[in-house]
N, C-alpha and C positions, 0 to 999 in steps of 0.2 A: 504494500500500500504506500503510495506516494502522496505526501502532503505538500502542495505548492502554495507558497505565500504569494498572494497577488497584491501588487502595489496599486493604490488608488491614485489616479491622476486626473486633475481637472485641466482642461485646455480652453483658453479663450482666444479665438481667432481675430484677425485684423478688422473684421466688420463690427466688433463689439466695443462699445464705449460705456464705461461705468463711472458714475459720479457717486462716490461713497467708499467706505472701507471694504476691503476684501479679506476674508479669513478662510484659509484652507488648512486642514490638519495635516495633510500629507504633501503631495507634490502638485505644484501649480506651474503650468506652462502658458506664457502670455505672448501674444503678438498683437495686443489690443491697446486701447487708450484707457488708462485708469487715472482718475482724479480723486485720490484718497490714499489712505495708508493700506499697506499689504502685510499680512501676517501669514506665514506658511512654514512648513517644515523644510521644504526644498522648493526654491523659486528659480525658474529658467525664463528669461525674456529673450525674444527674438528681435531681429532688426527693425521691424515696423512698430514695435511696442513703444509707448510713450507713457511714462509713469511720473505723475506729479504728486508726491507724497512720500512718507517714510516707509522703509522696508525693514521688517524684522523676520529673520529666518535662520535656520541652522546652516544652510548652504544656499548661496545665491550665485547664479551665473547670469551676467548682464550682457545682452547683445544689442539692446535698443537704447532709447533715451530714458534717462532717469534724473529727476530733479527732486532731491530730498535726502534725508539722512538714512544710512544703512547700518543696521546692527546685525552681525552675522558671524558665526565661527569661521566660515570659509567664504571668501568673495573671489570670484573669477570674472574678470572683465575682458570681454572679447574685443577683437579689432573693430567691429562695427558699432561698438557702444559709444554713447555720449553721456558722461556721468558728471553730475554736479551735486556736491553736498559733502557731509562728513561721514567717513567710513570708520566704524568701530568693529574690528575684526581680529581674529587670531592669525589667520592665513590669508594672504592677498597675492593674486597673480594677475598680471596685466599683459595682454597681447599688444604687439606693435600696431600702431594705427588708431588706437582708442583715443577719443577726445575726453580730456579730464579737466575738471575744476574741482579738486577735492582736497580735503584735509584728512589724512589717514591716521587713526589712533589704534595701536595694537594693545590688546588686553590679555 
């Protein structure tokens, strides 16, 4: 007998616009516009995403635009990202080509 753990994933595509806070207990993948704070266990944003608000997650991968503070154990900024705000993180990786206006604080 095999017991497979299935990961719950929420996906918001580019035609979605949300004004308000978003909370996801597990994994959230965004390619949409969010005007509000995001709380998630694992957040991945793609190139067309535009977030105006604070992000709190265990792991964050940013590929789109983000304007707000980020609090996460692990932050990965892709080359397509445009990030503005204060980053509070344990681990930070940044690909060449990313546009940044950040203050990074390691805890």
